[in-house]
N, C-alpha and C positions, 0 to 999 in steps of 0.2 A: 629418470626415464631411460629406457634402453635405446641404444643407438643402432644404426644399420637398418635392417628390414623393419617394416611396420608391425611390430609385435604388440603394440598397445602401451598406453601410459600407465604408470603405477602411482604417480603423484605429480602435482603441479606446484611451482614456487610462486607465491604471491609477492609482488613488489611492495604492497601496502601503500599507505598515504604519504609516507616520508621515510627517508633513510637516515635522518638525523635523530639521535637519541633524545636530545632536549625537546625537539618538536613532537616526537612520539609520546613523551611523558606528558607534555602539555595537552595534546589531543586526548590522551587516555583520561586524564582528570576532567577535561571538559565534557566528554561523552558520558563518563561515569556520573558526573553531577547532573547532567541532563536526564539520564535514566532515573536517577534517584528521585528527581523532582517530578518528571512527567509521567513515568510508567505507573506509579501508584495512582495518579490522577485518572488514568484510563480504567484501572480496576475500580476506582471510586465511582466513576460514571456507571459502570455495569451494576455494582452493588446498589447504588442509589435507585436506578431504574427498576431493578428486580424487587427491591424492598418497599417501594412506594406505590400503592394501588392507583394513586392519582396520575402516575406516569405510565398508563397502560395503552396509550394511543399508538397507532402504527409507527409514527415518527420516532418515538422513543424506543420501540422495538428494533427499528432499523439502526438507530444510533448505538444501542447496546451491541448489536451485531457488528457494526463498524468498529467500535472500540475493541471488541474481541479479535476481529480480523487484524487490526493494526498491532495488537499485542503479539499475535502469532507471527505476523510479517516481520516485526522487529526482533524476533527471536531466531531468524534465519542467518543473517550475516553479521550483526553487531557483536554477538558473543565471541565469535572467531576473530573479528577485528580487534576487540579489546585484548584478547589473549595474545595476539600477534605483536602488540606493542612492546611486549617483554620477551619476544622470541627473536633469536638471531637468524634462524632459518624459518621463514614463514611458509611452511609446506602444508599442502592439503592433499589428502589421498584422492585417487581417481573416483572412488565411490562417494566420498564426502563432497567432492566437487559436483558430481552429477546430482546428488541429493539436494545440495544447496541451490543449484540451478532450477531443479524441478519445483521446490517449495517456494522459491522466490517468485516464479511466474505463476504458479498455481494460486498463491495467496494474492499476488498483485492483480491477476486477472479477475479473481473473485471480488476484490474490492471495487474494481472498475464497473463490474456488472451490478454490484450492490448500489453504487451511486446512481446507476440508471433506474434501479428499482425505487430509490428514494425520490428521484425526479418524477416517476410515474405517480407516486403517492401525492406529491405536491400538485401535479396536474389534475388528478381526480378531485382533491380537496377544494381546489379553486374553481375549476372549470365544470365539474360535474357534481356539485354539492348534493343534489337530490338523489344521486345514485351512489353516494359515498359509502353507505353501509353495505351495499352489495358488492361493490367493486374493490373495496379495501377492507375486507374482514380478516380475522386472524388466520383463517385457513389460506387465503390468498397471499397474505404477507409471508407465511411460512413457506409457501410454494415459491415465491419470488426469491427469498433468501436461499432456499435449496437450489434453485436454478442458478443463482449467482455462484454458489460453491461448485456446482456441476460445470458451469461454463469455465470457471477458473481451472478446474481439474483438466478439462479437455485442452484448454490453452497450454497448460503446463506440460501435459503428457505428450503433446505434439512436439514441443521444443526438446523435451527429454529424449523422445524417440529419435529425433534428428541428430541430437548431440552425441548420443551413445554409439551411433554408427560411424562417427568421424574417426579416421585413422590418424594416430599420432606417432611420428617417428623422428622428430627433430627436436628443436628447443621446447622446453616445458615451463617457460617463464611467462606469467600473466601480469601485465602492468596494471594491476588493480588490487583491491583488498578483498575481493570475492570472485567467485566463478560466474561468468555470464556467457551467453551463447556467442555474441559477436567477438568476444575475446578468444574463445576456443576455436572458432572458425579460422582465425588467423594462424593458429598453430597446426592445423590439419595439413597432412602431406598428401593432398588430393585436390582435384578440381571441385571447388565448393560453390560454384555459381548457382546451381539449382537449389542447393541447400540454403544459401544466403537469401535467395529470392523467396523461398517458402517462409523462412524466418522473418523476412521483412513483411510479408503479407500477414503472418500470424501475430507479429508484434506491432510494427509501425502503422500498418493500415488499420488494424483493429482498434488501437488506442486513439488514432486520429478520428475514426468513425464514432467511437464512444464520446470523445471530446466534443465533436461538432454537434452530435445529437443532443448532448446535455446542454450545451450553450444555446442551441435553438429552442429547446423546450423551456428553459428558464427565461429566455428573452420573450417568448410567447406568453409566459405566465405574467411577467412584469407588465407587458402591454395590456393583458386582460384585466389587470388590477385597476385600470383607469375607470372601469365601470362600477367599482365598489366605493363604499364610504371612505373618507380620508383616514379615519382612525384605523379601520380594519386594513386598509391598503398599506398604511405605514407599518403595522405589525407584521403582515405577511411579507411585505417587501424586505423587511429586515431579515426575516428567515431565509428568503430566497437569496439575498446577497451573501449570507454566510455559506449557503450551499454553493454558490458560484465561486466564492473564494476557495473552498475546498476542491472544487473541480479543477481550477487552475493549479492549485498546489499539488494535487495528486496526478494530474495528467501532463502538466508542463514538463517535468524532468524526463519521464519516459518518452514523450514525443521528441524531445531534444536528443535523447540517446539512440532511439530505435527508428526514428522516421527517416534517417538518412542512411540508406543501405550502402554497403561496400566502402565505407569510409569512417575514420575515427573522428569523433566530435571533440573540438577543443574544450579543455577543462572538464573532460568527461568524469574524472574521478571526483571532482568537487561536486558536480551535479549528482553523481551517484550517491554521495554521502547524504545529501538532502533527500534524495529519492528513497533510500533504503533505511535511513536512521532518523532524520529529523522530522520530515513532513508527516510520515505515517503516525507518529505518536502525537503530533500536534493537531491533526485534523479533527478528531473528536472534541478536543479542547476548544477549537474555533466554534463549533456548534454550541457547546456548553456556555461559553462566555457571553453569548448573545441570547441566552434562553433564561428568563427569570424563574420559570417554574422549576427547572432542574437545579438551578443554583440555590433556590430556597430549600428544595428537598435535600441537597447536599449539606447545607448548613444544619438542618434538623438532624440528619444522620450523624454528622460529626459531633453535634452537641449531645445526642443520646449516647454516643460512644464515650465521650468525655465524662458524662455523668455516671455511666456504668463503671468506668475506671476509678472515679473518685470514691464511689460507694464500696467498691471491692477492695 
């Protein structure tokens, strides 16, 4: 980065997760193994839902979109993180940093809004069963998914527009393994109070509102289940519990990171690892492990593939 007058940054230096070579190698193999095991599982979820006509309900449509979103989300920061484990100078260009920041919040925002669409589906299925066919048809589901992507894009572009206007003329070291808004604000050589407040409203307040609305909706659904038969109540409650687990898993880390403006959160890098690497890939698996229909379809799909390989 050039010093002196604020002429703009050309690159940033990422501190990464550790400065110890042995720890970096251990983390590399851990995350690589995690990816090898979990990432194909998300592709399998998508292929299973697309290939099985029995899995054509809106919930599986939303689940396939969630798995696709998580695959995209986990393609933003982890590849760079894995490559940097073997790099002495963990540098990222200014353009790469801004692109990483935009896609991180674009896809993260879209996922939060998609979870709200899934909560809407569960509400209609349980509380409005007679109007289910008209309120949750294929066209409406596609509209909700499109709205989730559009909402994520607006969320990401706001943060991108604020970040790209920040002037940098001092240190260029980011104490993290990826570029994020609250890290960049600390390096800006200007009064950033207004920018930080807007970022807080767009990040912390939005994710908190999404989290509160989701928890309230699922709590209301669980209370409503008391009026149904015990068998049906148990089945739907199991599904709602898996949804609530995913809500906590996906909303907890960003609330911890972004809901406290103007201050750094302790263990921020550790929480960020779970937020950007671990939890996104595991959330579709949480839905799948509690769903007998999709697990049965997966076994059939795998058996068909094995039979095809044996015959060929």
